[in-house]
C-alpha positions in Angstrom: 0.0 0.0 0.0 1.3 3.4 -0.9 2.0 5.9 1.9 0.3 9.2 2.0 2.7 12.1 1.4 2.1 15.6 2.6 4.2 18.4 1.1 4.0 21.6 3.2 4.8 25.1 1.8 3.5 28.6 1.4 4.4 32.3 1.3 6.6 33.4 -1.6 7.3 31.7 -4.9 10.8 30.8 -3.7 9.2 28.3 -1.3 6.1 27.3 -3.3 7.5 26.6 -6.7 10.2 24.0 -5.7 7.5 22.3 -3.6 5.1 22.3 -6.5 7.8 20.8 -8.8 8.4 18.0 -6.3 4.6 17.5 -6.0 4.3 17.2 -9.8 7.1 14.6 -9.8 5.7 12.6 -7.0 2.1 12.5 -8.2 3.4 10.3 -11.0 5.1 8.0 -8.5 2.4 8.0 -5.8 -1.2 8.9 -6.2 -1.5 9.7 -2.5 0.5 12.9 -2.5 -1.0 16.2 -1.2 0.2 19.8 -1.3 -0.6 22.0 1.7 -0.2 25.7 1.4 -1.6 29.1 2.5 -3.7 31.7 0.7 -0.6 33.5 -0.5 1.1 30.4 -1.8 -2.0 29.2 -3.6 -1.7 31.8 -6.3 1.3 29.9 -7.7 -0.7 26.7 -8.1 -2.5 26.1 -11.4 -3.9 23.2 -13.4 -3.7 20.7 -10.5 -6.4 18.4 -9.1 -8.0 20.6 -6.4 -8.6 17.5 -4.3 -4.9 17.3 -3.8 -4.4 20.9 -2.8 -5.1 21.7 0.9 -5.2 25.3 2.0 -4.9 26.9 5.5 -4.8 30.4 6.8 -1.4 31.7 7.9 0.6 34.9 8.4 4.0 36.2 9.4 4.2 38.4 12.5 6.0 41.4 11.2 3.9 44.5 11.6 2.1 46.8 14.1 0.1 45.5 17.1 -3.1 45.4 15.1 -1.5 43.3 12.3 0.1 41.0 14.9 -3.3 40.4 16.6 -4.9 39.5 13.2 -1.9 37.3 12.4 -2.2 35.3 15.6 -5.9 34.8 14.9 -5.0 33.5 11.4 -2.3 31.2 12.9 -4.8 29.7 15.4 -7.3 29.1 12.6 -4.5 27.6 10.5 -3.5 25.3 13.3 -7.0 24.0 13.7 -7.3 23.5 9.9 -3.9 21.6 10.0 -5.3 19.3 12.7 -8.2 18.4 10.5 -6.0 17.9 7.5 -3.6 15.6 9.5 -6.5 13.5 10.8 -8.0 13.3 7.3 -4.7 12.6 5.3 -2.9 10.6 8.0 0.5 11.2 6.3 3.4 8.8 6.7 5.7 11.3 5.1 5.8 15.1 5.5 8.1 17.1 3.4 8.5 20.8 4.5 9.8 23.6 2.3 9.8 26.1 5.1 8.3 29.6 5.3 6.0 30.9 8.0 3.1 28.9 6.4 4.8 25.7 7.4 4.7 26.5 11.1 1.3 25.2 12.2 1.4 22.1 10.0 4.7 21.2 11.5 3.4 21.7 15.0 0.7 19.2 14.0 3.3 16.8 12.8 4.9 16.8 16.3 1.5 16.0 17.8 0.5 13.3 15.4 3.9 11.7 14.4 3.6 8.9 17.0 0.0 8.1 16.1 0.6 7.9 12.4 4.4 6.9 12.5 5.1 9.9 10.4 8.6 10.9 9.1 9.6 14.5 8.5 11.9 15.7 5.7 13.0 19.3 5.4 14.2 21.1 2.3 16.1 24.4 2.6 16.3 26.4 -0.6 18.5 29.2 0.6 22.2 29.4 1.7 21.0 30.1 5.2 18.6 27.9 7.1 15.2 29.6 7.4 13.7 30.3 10.8 10.8 27.8 10.6 13.0 25.1 9.3 15.6 25.7 12.1 12.9 25.1 14.8 12.0 21.7 13.4 15.5 20.3 12.4 15.8 18.2 15.4 12.5 16.4 14.6 13.5 15.7 11.0 14.7 12.4 9.5 16.7 14.1 6.8 17.6 17.7 5.9 17.9 18.4 2.2 19.9 21.5 1.2 20.2 23.3 -2.1 23.8 24.5 -2.2 27.1 22.7 -1.8 28.4 24.8 1.1 29.1 24.7 4.8 26.0 25.2 6.9 27.9 26.0 10.0 24.8 26.9 12.1 23.5 23.3 11.9 26.8 21.4 12.2 25.3 19.2 15.0 22.9 17.8 12.4 25.6 17.1 9.8 24.8 13.4 9.5 21.2 14.3 8.5 22.2 16.7 5.7 22.1 15.8 2.0 23.1 18.2 -0.8 20.4 17.7 -3.4 19.9 21.0 -5.2 16.5 22.6 -5.9 13.4 20.7 -7.1 12.8 22.0 -10.7 10.5 21.1 -13.6 12.3 19.2 -16.3 14.5 21.4 -18.5 14.9 20.2 -22.1 18.5 19.0 -22.7 18.9 21.3 -25.7 18.3 24.3 -23.4 21.2 23.5 -21.0 24.0 22.9 -23.4 26.9 25.3 -23.4 25.8 28.7 -24.5 27.1 30.1 -27.8 27.8 33.8 -28.0 25.9 35.7 -30.6 28.2 37.9 -32.6 25.5 40.4 -33.5 22.9 40.6 -30.7 23.4 40.8 -26.9 20.4 39.9 -24.7 20.1 41.7 -21.4 17.5 40.1 -19.0 16.1 42.1 -16.1 13.9 40.2 -13.6 13.3 40.2 -9.9 11.3 37.2 -8.8 8.1 37.2 -6.9 8.8 40.1 -4.4 9.0 43.1 -6.7 11.5 45.1 -8.7 11.0 48.8 -8.4 14.5 49.6 -7.2 16.0 47.3 -9.8 14.3 49.3 -12.4 15.9 52.5 -11.1 19.3 50.8 -11.5 18.3 49.7 -15.0 17.6 53.3 -15.9 21.1 54.3 -14.9 22.7 51.4 -16.7 20.9 52.4 -19.9 22.2 55.9 -19.6 25.8 54.7 -19.0 25.7 52.2 -21.9 24.8 54.9 -24.4 28.2 56.5 -23.6 30.1 53.5 -24.8 30.8 52.9 -28.5 31.4 49.7 -30.4 28.8 47.7 -28.4 26.8 44.9 -30.1 23.1 45.5 -30.7 21.5 45.2 -27.2 18.1 43.7 -26.7 16.5 44.2 -23.3 14.1 41.6 -21.9 12.4 43.2 -18.9 10.0 41.5 -16.5 8.4 44.2 -14.4 5.0 45.2 -12.8 2.3 46.6 -15.1 2.5 50.1 -13.6 6.1 50.5 -14.6 5.9 49.1 -18.1 5.1 52.3 -19.9 7.9 54.1 -18.3 10.5 51.4 -19.1 9.2 51.1 -22.7 9.5 54.8 -23.3 13.0 54.9 -21.9 14.1 52.0 -24.2 12.4 53.6 -27.2 14.1 56.9 -26.5 17.5 55.2 -26.4 16.7 53.2 -29.5 17.0 49.7 -28.0 15.1 46.6 -29.0 13.1 45.2 -26.2 10.5 42.9 -24.8 8.7 44.1 -21.7 6.0 42.1 -19.8 4.9 41.2 -16.3 5.2 37.5 -17.0 6.9 35.4 -19.7 5.4 31.9 -20.4 8.5 30.8 -22.3 11.0 31.8 -19.5 13.3 28.8 -20.0 13.8 29.9 -23.7 14.4 33.4 -22.6 17.0 32.3 -20.0 18.7 30.2 -22.7 19.3 33.2 -24.9 20.3 35.5 -22.1 23.8 36.9 -22.2 23.7 38.8 -18.9 21.1 39.4 -16.2 20.2 42.0 -13.6 18.2 40.3 -10.9 17.6 39.5 -7.3 19.1 36.4 -5.6 16.3 34.1 -4.4 17.2 30.5 -4.5 15.3 29.9 -7.7 17.0 32.7 -9.4 20.5 31.5 -8.4 19.6 28.1 -9.7 18.4 29.5 -13.0 21.7 31.4 -13.4 23.6 28.2 -12.7 21.5 26.0 -15.0 21.8 28.4 -17.9 25.3 29.7 -17.1 24.3 33.4 -17.0 26.7 36.1 -15.6 24.7 38.4 -13.4 24.5 41.8 -11.7 22.8 40.9 -8.5 20.8 43.2 -6.3 19.8 41.2 -3.2 16.5 42.0 -1.6 17.5 43.8 1.5 14.4 42.9 3.4 14.9 39.2 2.9 15.0 37.3 6.3 18.5 37.0 7.8 19.8 38.7 4.7 19.7 35.3 3.0 19.6 36.8 -0.5 23.0 38.3 0.0 24.4 35.0 1.1 22.8 33.3 -1.9 24.4 35.8 -4.2 27.8 35.0 -2.8 27.5 31.5 -4.2 28.2 33.1 -7.6 30.1 36.2 -6.7 32.7 34.1 -4.8 33.6 32.4 -8.1 33.4 35.6 -10.2 30.3 34.7 -12.1 28.4 37.6 -10.7 28.8 41.0 -9.0 26.7 42.1 -6.0 25.3 45.6 -5.9 25.6 47.3 -2.5 22.4 49.3 -2.0 24.3 51.9 0.1 26.9 52.6 -2.5 26.0 51.6 -6.1 29.2 51.4 -8.1 28.1 52.0 -11.7 31.7 52.0 -13.0 32.1 48.4 -11.7 28.7 47.4 -13.2 29.6 48.8 -16.7 33.1 47.2 -16.5 31.4 43.8 -15.8 29.0 44.3 -18.7 31.9 45.2 -21.1 33.8 42.0 -20.1 30.8 39.9 -20.8 30.3 41.5 -24.2 33.8 41.7 -25.4 36.2 39.5 -23.4 36.3 36.0 -24.8 38.7 34.7 -22.2 36.5 36.0 -19.4 33.5 34.3 -20.9 35.4 31.0 -21.4 36.5 31.1 -17.7 33.0 31.9 -16.6 31.5 29.0 -18.5 34.1 26.7 -17.0 33.3 27.8 -13.5 29.6 27.2 -14.1 30.3 23.8 -15.6 32.0 22.7 -12.4 28.9 23.3 -10.4 27.2 19.9 -10.2 23.6 19.7 -11.4 21.4 17.0 -10.1 18.0 15.6 -10.7 16.8 16.8 -7.3 13.3 15.3 -7.5 14.6 11.9 -8.2 17.4 12.2 -5.6 15.1 13.3 -2.8 12.6 10.5 -3.5 15.4 7.9 -3.7 16.7 9.0 -0.2 13.2 9.0 1.2 12.5 5.6 -0.2 15.7 4.2 1.2 14.8 5.7 4.6 11.5 3.9 4.5 13.2 0.5 4.3 15.1 1.1 7.6 
């Protein structure tokens, strides 16, 4: 008999999308897999059997007293909803992807784990262990991490840690071959993930102004993912400076766009870092300063430490350094060859398959 599996996630796309990718992989392996998320996380979930999607109320606690009071009420309701879900699903395996939305379901796991003989597996997407995940590490059977680095804050759980990467949808093999430089066009991608991009667009404006001062550049095509309310402004700026462009709030064919990208200006959520690695894209990274524990900066260091990216300091933006980096990517063949070699040394794994194999092996013990 197949065991019921409950994948727990919520909050931002950085938590939800990897969980959704694993869910889609496992539903073909096991019909008894369910995805539990909150209202915010549910917006990332489409075209899935609604009977397999379970939703609870949840909230973070950052805000004024009135917000905190409402958040506590939501968390209490979410806990009661989680209790009902655990009794109904009776999961043998719980896989948590962190975020505040995982808090109440994992509290339920502690209550019910002895009754249902449930095992807990935790996946951490970022280069620092998130707050919710940290609380429940000691109750987990295995800890899956994204990056091949030292997680010094959890050394005591070293025997539980497995480096698996980030669960992703299948990327066509022809899209992950070594990139070939286009001698005519240069594609500049600007995107910021699920948490906004207004300050990145300010930096883009300055980059456009600086690039116009430099001669002998290839024909630059800008691909900009930005909110609807900023699109007219960005389009007008690019038209004024006579650049080709694509501007939209969402691109369906994003893998194809990544494959033709020569350089990116972006945030540094875990998903973004993995996209840069998979498609070997040099990047100008502007970490989201409000990210918990400054984890986006730590994520960005994964690439800046091997010279595949530069990090923008929000307190002192060095445009000379940015333009120099862009010039190297455009004109310096040795720099690009070195960059591709460094990216090629980063091991890519089939994370979904690897995580499931480890869990299956654990079930036999």
